[in-house]
C-alpha positions in Angstrom: -31.0 -1.6 -5.9 -29.0 -4.0 -3.7 -27.3 -2.0 -0.9 -24.0 -3.3 -2.0 -24.5 -1.9 -5.5 -25.9 1.5 -4.3 -23.9 4.8 -4.7 -21.6 5.5 -1.8 -19.4 8.3 -0.4 -16.7 5.7 0.1 -16.0 5.2 -3.7 -14.8 7.7 -6.2 -15.3 5.5 -9.3 -16.1 1.9 -10.2 -15.0 0.3 -13.5 -14.6 -3.0 -15.1 -11.1 -4.5 -15.4 -10.6 -7.0 -18.2 -7.9 -8.5 -16.1 -6.6 -7.9 -12.5 -3.9 -9.4 -10.4 -2.4 -9.0 -6.9 1.4 -9.0 -7.0 3.0 -10.1 -3.7 6.5 -8.6 -2.9 8.7 -6.4 -5.0 10.9 -9.0 -6.6 8.0 -10.1 -8.8 6.6 -6.6 -9.2 9.8 -5.0 -10.5 10.3 -7.7 -13.2 6.7 -7.5 -14.3 6.9 -3.7 -14.5 10.0 -3.9 -16.6 8.1 -6.2 -19.0 5.1 -3.9 -18.9 7.0 -0.7 -19.6 8.7 -2.4 -22.6 5.3 -2.8 -24.1 4.4 0.9 -23.7 3.6 2.7 -27.0 2.2 6.1 -26.1 2.7 7.2 -22.4 4.0 6.0 -19.1 2.9 7.8 -15.9 5.0 7.1 -12.8 3.3 8.5 -9.7 5.0 7.9 -6.3 6.0 8.9 -2.9 9.7 8.3 -3.9 11.8 7.1 -6.9 15.4 6.0 -7.0 16.8 5.8 -10.5 19.7 3.6 -9.3 17.5 0.6 -8.4 17.5 -2.5 -10.6 14.1 -3.6 -12.1 15.1 -6.9 -13.5 17.4 -8.5 -16.1 19.5 -6.2 -18.3 22.7 -4.3 -18.8 24.3 -3.3 -15.5 27.5 -1.7 -16.8 28.1 1.2 -19.0 30.8 -0.4 -21.2 28.3 -2.8 -22.8 26.6 -1.9 -26.2 23.9 0.5 -25.1 21.1 -0.4 -27.5 21.8 -4.1 -27.8 20.8 -4.9 -24.3 18.2 -3.1 -22.1 19.6 -1.5 -18.9 18.6 -3.0 -15.6 18.7 0.3 -13.7 15.5 2.4 -13.7 17.2 5.7 -14.8 18.9 4.4 -18.0 16.0 2.0 -18.7 13.5 4.9 -19.0 15.8 6.6 -21.5 16.3 3.4 -23.4 12.5 3.0 -23.6 12.1 6.5 -25.1 14.9 5.9 -27.6 13.6 2.6 -28.9 10.0 3.8 -29.1 9.7 7.1 -30.9 7.0 9.4 -29.5 6.8 7.7 -26.2 6.1 10.1 -23.3 7.2 9.4 -19.7 5.8 11.6 -16.9 7.3 11.1 -13.5 5.6 12.7 -10.4 7.3 12.4 -7.0 6.5 14.0 -3.6 8.6 17.1 -3.2 9.8 16.4 0.3 13.4 15.0 0.3 14.3 16.5 -3.0 17.7 17.5 -1.7 18.3 13.9 -0.8 18.9 13.3 -4.5 22.2 15.0 -4.1 23.3 12.3 -1.7 22.3 9.5 -4.0 25.4 9.4 -6.1 24.7 8.9 -9.8 21.0 9.6 -9.3 21.6 13.3 -9.9 23.2 12.3 -13.3 20.2 10.3 -14.2 17.9 13.2 -13.4 19.9 15.5 -15.6 19.8 13.0 -18.4 16.0 12.7 -17.9 15.7 16.5 -18.0 17.6 16.7 -21.2 15.5 14.1 -23.0 12.5 15.6 -24.8 10.3 12.5 -24.0 10.7 12.6 -20.2 9.3 15.1 -17.8 10.0 14.9 -14.1 8.1 17.0 -11.5 8.0 17.3 -7.8 4.5 17.3 -6.3 4.0 20.1 -3.7 0.3 20.4 -4.3 -0.8 19.9 -0.7 -0.9 21.8 2.5 2.2 22.1 4.7 2.9 18.9 6.5 1.0 16.7 4.1 2.5 14.2 1.6 1.8 12.9 -1.9 1.7 9.2 -0.9 0.0 7.5 -4.0 1.9 4.7 -5.8 0.4 4.5 -9.2 1.8 3.5 -12.6 -0.3 3.9 -15.8 0.8 2.8 -19.3 -1.2 3.8 -22.4 -4.3 4.4 -20.3 -5.1 0.7 -20.6 -2.8 -0.9 -18.0 -2.3 0.4 -14.5 -0.9 -0.5 -11.1 -1.9 0.8 -7.6 -0.6 -0.4 -4.3 2.1 0.0 -1.7 5.3 -0.6 -3.6 7.5 2.4 -4.6 10.1 2.1 -7.2 12.9 3.0 -4.8 15.6 1.4 -2.8 15.1 -0.8 0.3 12.0 -2.4 -1.2 13.1 -5.4 -3.2 12.6 -8.8 -1.5 11.2 -12.3 -2.3 8.4 -14.1 -0.4 11.1 -16.2 1.3 12.5 -13.0 3.1 15.8 -14.8 3.6 18.2 -13.6 6.3 21.1 -11.4 4.8 20.0 -12.1 1.3 22.9 -10.7 -0.8 20.5 -9.5 -3.5 18.8 -7.3 -0.9 21.3 -4.5 -0.9 21.2 -0.7 -1.4 22.4 0.8 -4.7 26.2 1.2 -5.0 27.0 1.0 -1.3 25.9 -2.7 -1.4 24.9 -2.4 2.2 22.3 -5.0 3.3 18.9 -4.0 4.5 16.3 -6.1 6.3 13.4 -8.2 4.9 10.5 -6.3 3.5 6.9 -7.3 2.6 4.7 -5.4 0.2 1.7 -5.7 -2.2 0.2 -4.1 -5.3 -2.6 -4.6 -7.8 -2.4 -4.6 -11.6 -5.5 -3.8 -13.7 -6.3 -3.7 -17.4 -9.1 -2.0 -19.3 -11.6 0.6 -18.0 -10.2 0.5 -14.5 -6.8 1.5 -15.8 -8.4 4.3 -17.8 -9.9 5.7 -14.5 -6.4 5.6 -12.8 -5.0 7.4 -15.9 -7.6 10.2 -15.4 -6.5 10.4 -11.7 -2.9 10.7 -12.8 -3.6 13.4 -15.4 -5.6 15.4 -12.8 -2.8 15.1 -10.2 -0.2 16.1 -12.8 -2.1 19.4 -13.6 -2.7 20.1 -9.9 1.0 19.7 -9.3 1.7 22.4 -12.0 2.1 20.2 -15.1 0.6 21.0 -18.5 -2.7 19.3 -19.5 -2.4 15.8 -20.9 -4.9 14.4 -23.3 -6.0 10.9 -22.9 -4.1 8.3 -24.9 -5.6 7.1 -28.3 -7.3 3.7 -28.2 -5.1 0.8 -29.1 -5.6 -2.9 -29.6 -3.1 -4.2 -27.0 -2.3 -3.2 -23.5 1.0 -3.4 -21.7 -0.1 -6.5 -19.6 3.0 -8.6 -19.2 2.6 -11.6 -21.5 3.9 -14.2 -19.0 1.4 -13.1 -16.2 -1.8 -15.1 -16.0 -4.4 -12.9 -14.4 -6.1 -14.0 -11.2 -9.2 -12.0 -12.0 -10.9 -11.8 -15.3 -13.7 -9.3 -16.2 -14.2 -8.0 -12.7 -15.5 -4.6 -11.4 -12.9 -2.6 -9.4 -13.7 0.2 -7.0 -11.3 3.2 -6.4 -11.2 5.3 -3.3 -9.0 8.4 -2.5 -7.8 10.6 0.2 -6.9 14.3 -0.5 -6.5 17.4 1.6 -8.3 20.6 0.5 -5.9 22.5 -1.7 -5.8 24.9 -4.7 -9.5 25.2 -5.0 -10.2 21.4 -4.7 -12.1 20.1 -1.7 -11.2 17.6 0.9 -11.7 13.9 -0.1 -12.1 11.1 2.6 -13.3 8.2 0.6 -10.6 5.9 2.0 -11.7 6.5 5.5 -15.4 5.9 4.7 -14.4 2.7 2.9 -12.5 1.4 5.9 -15.6 1.9 8.1 -17.9 0.3 5.6 -15.8 -2.8 5.0 -15.1 -3.3 8.7 -18.7 -3.0 9.8 -19.7 -5.4 7.0 -17.5 -8.2 8.2 -19.5 -11.3 9.4 -16.8 -13.9 10.0 -13.3 -12.5 9.7 -11.0 -9.7 8.6 -7.4 -10.3 7.5 -5.4 -7.1 7.2 -1.8 -5.9 6.6 -0.8 -2.4 7.4 2.4 -0.5 8.0 0.7 1.3 11.0 -2.2 0.9 13.3 -2.9 4.4 14.6 -6.2 5.5 13.0 -8.9 6.5 15.5 -11.6 6.0 12.9 -10.4 2.5 12.0 -10.1 1.5 15.7 -13.6 2.9 16.5 -15.1 0.8 13.6 -13.3 -2.3 14.9 -14.6 -1.6 18.4 -18.1 -1.1 17.1 -18.1 -4.3 15.2 -16.6 -6.3 18.1 -19.3 -4.9 20.4 -22.1 -6.3 18.2 -23.3 -9.9 18.4 -21.2 -12.6 16.8 -18.0 -10.5 16.4 -15.7 -11.5 13.6 -12.1 -12.7 14.1 -9.8 -9.8 13.1 -6.1 -10.6 12.4 -3.8 -7.6 11.7 -0.3 -8.1 10.4 2.0 -5.2 11.5 5.7 -4.6 11.6 7.4 -4.9 14.9 8.1 -1.1 15.0 7.7 1.8 12.6 10.8 3.0 10.7 12.5 6.1 12.1 12.3 7.8 15.4 9.5 10.2 14.3 7.3 7.4 13.0 8.0 5.3 16.1 7.0 8.2 18.4 3.8 8.9 16.4 2.7 5.4 15.4 4.0 2.9 17.9 2.5 4.7 20.9 -0.8 5.1 19.2 -0.9 1.5 18.4 -0.4 0.5 22.0 -3.1 2.9 23.2 -5.6 1.8 20.7 -5.0 -1.9 21.4 -5.6 -1.3 25.1 -8.8 0.7 24.3 -10.1 -2.0 22.0 -9.3 -4.6 24.6 -11.8 -3.0 26.9 -14.6 -4.0 24.5 -13.1 -7.2 23.3 -13.4 -9.7 26.2 -13.2 -12.6 23.7 -9.9 -11.3 22.2 -11.2 -11.5 18.7 -8.8 -8.7 17.6 -5.2 -9.8 17.4 -2.0 -8.2 16.0 0.9 -10.4 14.7 4.4 -9.5 13.6 6.0 -11.6 10.8 9.5 -13.0 11.3 11.8 -14.8 8.9 13.4 -18.2 9.6 16.2 -16.5 11.5 13.8 -14.7 13.7 14.4 -11.3 12.2 11.2 -9.1 12.0 10.0 -8.6 8.5 9.0 -5.0 7.8 5.4 -4.8 6.7 4.8 -2.0 4.1 1.8 -3.5 2.5 -1.7 -2.0 2.8 -4.4 -4.6 2.2 -7.5 -6.0 3.8 -9.6 -9.1 3.0 -13.1 -9.3 4.5 -14.9 -12.7 4.6 -13.1 -13.7 1.3 -15.7 -11.4 -0.3 -13.7 -8.1 -0.4 -10.1 -7.6 -1.2 -8.6 -4.1 -0.9 -5.1 -3.0 -2.0 -3.6 0.5 -2.1 -1.4 3.1 -0.6 -3.4 4.0 2.5 -2.2 2.9 5.9 -4.4 2.5 9.0 -3.2 5.8 10.4 -4.8 9.3 10.6 -2.6 10.8 7.9 -4.0 8.3 5.3 -7.6 9.2 6.3 -7.3 13.0 5.8 -3.9 14.5 5.1 -2.0 12.6 2.5 -3.0 11.9 -1.1 -3.9 8.2 -1.2 -5.4 5.8 -3.7 -6.9 2.3 -2.9 -8.5 -0.2 -5.2 -10.9 -3.0 -4.1 -12.8 -5.9 -5.6 -16.1 -6.8 -3.9 -17.5 -10.3 -4.8 -21.0 -9.2 -3.7 -21.2 -6.6 -6.5 -23.2 -7.5 -9.5 -21.1 -9.4 -12.0 -18.3 -10.1 -9.4 -19.7 -13.4 -8.0 -16.7 -15.3 -9.6 -14.2 -13.3 -7.5 -14.8 -14.9 -4.2 -12.6 -18.1 -4.7 -9.7 -16.0 -6.1 -9.8 -13.7 -3.0 -9.7 -16.8 -0.8 -6.6 -18.1 -2.7 -4.8 -14.8 -2.1 -5.5 -14.9 1.6 -4.2 -18.5 1.7 -1.1 -17.4 -0.1 -0.4 -14.5 2.3 -1.0 -16.8 5.4 1.3 -19.4 3.8 4.0 -16.8 3.2 3.9 -15.5 6.8 3.6 -18.9 8.6 6.1 -20.8 6.5 3.4 -23.4 5.6 2.5 -24.5 2.1 -0.7 -23.0 0.7 -2.2 -26.5 0.7 -1.4 -26.9 4.3 -3.1 -23.5 5.1 -6.2 -24.5 3.1 -6.5 -27.9 4.9 -6.0 -26.4 8.3 -8.7 -23.7 7.8 -11.1 -26.2 6.4 -10.8 -28.1 9.6 -10.8 -25.0 11.8 -11.6 -21.6 10.2 -9.8 -19.6 12.9 -6.7 -17.8 11.6 -5.5 -17.2 15.1 -5.5 -21.0 15.8 -3.7 -21.6 12.5 -1.0 -19.0 13.3 -0.5 -20.2 16.8 -0.4 -23.9 15.8 2.1 -23.4 13.0 5.8 -24.4 13.6 7.8 -21.7 15.2 11.2 -22.8 13.7 10.9 -21.2 10.2 9.0 -18.2 9.0 6.4 -17.4 11.5 3.9 -14.9 13.0 4.4 -13.9 16.6 1.9 -12.0 18.8 2.5 -8.3 19.2 3.2 -7.6 22.9 1.9 -4.4 24.3 4.6 -2.5 26.2 4.2 -0.1 29.1 4.3 3.6 28.1 5.6 6.7 29.8 3.2 9.6 30.5 5.0 11.6 27.8 4.4 8.8 25.2 0.7 8.6 26.2 0.3 12.3 25.7 1.9 12.2 22.3 -0.3 9.2 21.3 -3.5 10.5 22.8 -3.3 13.9 21.2 -2.1 12.5 17.8 0.6 15.1 17.9 2.5 13.7 15.0 -0.3 11.9 13.2 -3.2 14.4 12.8 -6.3 13.8 10.8 -6.5 17.2 9.1 -3.9 19.8 8.1 -5.1 22.5 10.5 -4.7 20.1 13.5 -0.9 20.2 13.1 -1.1 23.8 14.4 -3.5 23.0 17.3 -1.6 20.2 19.1 -3.6 20.3 22.3 -7.1 21.2 20.9 -9.9 19.5 22.7 -11.4 18.7 19.3 -8.7 16.3 18.3 -6.9 13.1 19.6 -7.4 9.4 19.7 -10.3 9.5 22.2 -11.9 12.8 21.4 -15.3 11.5 20.5 -15.9 9.2 23.4 -18.2 6.3 22.5 -16.8 2.8 22.6 -13.2 3.9 22.5 -12.3 5.6 25.8 -9.0 6.2 27.6 -7.9 2.7 28.6 -8.4 2.0 32.3 -6.2 -1.0 32.6 -2.6 -1.5 31.5 -2.2 -5.2 31.7 -0.1 -6.8 28.8 -2.1 -8.9 26.5 
């Protein structure tokens, strides 16, 4: 058996997808999901970190005084009810992380939407608390009729909608009802059809039961899927791998497939890695990068990060760890093959990166909910999907993966896709492309390492706010935890020069 095809502890299940497609940014995703849910006939599973029923998906009725059944609603809350009323027998199961449940009371009409959902016999809403204290339910999965599914980084909630242009002060990029503007936002997700969707449906049914819901039987086979008719799939007849993270809870053991998959893919890189992540704080990921860079012929590694994490808690936990890990990697990377860049729009405003994706040698593409931080490796529930062109039957996927990388680089640099392709044909270095691109429009700027206080170093080095396992939250200064606990290639940085 080819080693690439051999069983691995990094993959839960592999299944063929009749079609698959990577959707870039939420403006396209929400419209496609509105179309897909309209095609639902049996069941819709909505699994997420957060939901906001006040958000608009796409075209439709925005006011209550219009005929209710003549035009579909644009808002998520009324839209789900409209779906159930127009399709008798349709079931909608919504599963949301239990943290922040009280925030619903501060979201205006959302509490009204939830009451209407609760009163409708076809809709069941549950809060997911099936995890140890301090962990979160972080998956972002939608399954329709067990034959169409989505997995990635985009939640159906506020402050997510944006276009690939990431315009400054875009009046469409506003919060529900308050109409307050929020900043530019970048995200990704992957759609699949066929057996791969059925596997995600199984994952959703298992999680529903674990969260306290009643057992759901699989949907009956049907001829058509909910795949949006206007969407031409990028991938056709391709195998998709699925990896998970899950803390031990309720008799179910710990799962760390996501972590093992990161290591496997990083060490496999021969030429380059292109990655986007909300955070860079994982000791395991950083160690794998350091190990690969220390080997002969290190690949070029480009990581796209936000300028800073959202919220003071995330900043304290993630930003400091990112600085410490970058300094540590720098000790074993004299050629500076590892680089972090921050995207900015044409006005110079940082674009918040919420996507979680990685492309290796235009041979592997990975999209999911897991960030490059410790929580995603061992605490939170995560789900990632990947396509590997080296797997048997996937040899046609390589050119498609390359086109997706070109599209992402074009979006971030402000260049056309053709310009990106021509530049990389002449010089395959993504760093040279980024640095040579015009700096007047959308652009990628180098992440600058800042000096840190001793307190910040202590928080980062001990992973106080970003532990790898639930029990570590109660052992904040244990010698068995922290960014540099295992030694090896990653040691406490000796130098503090800015790179």
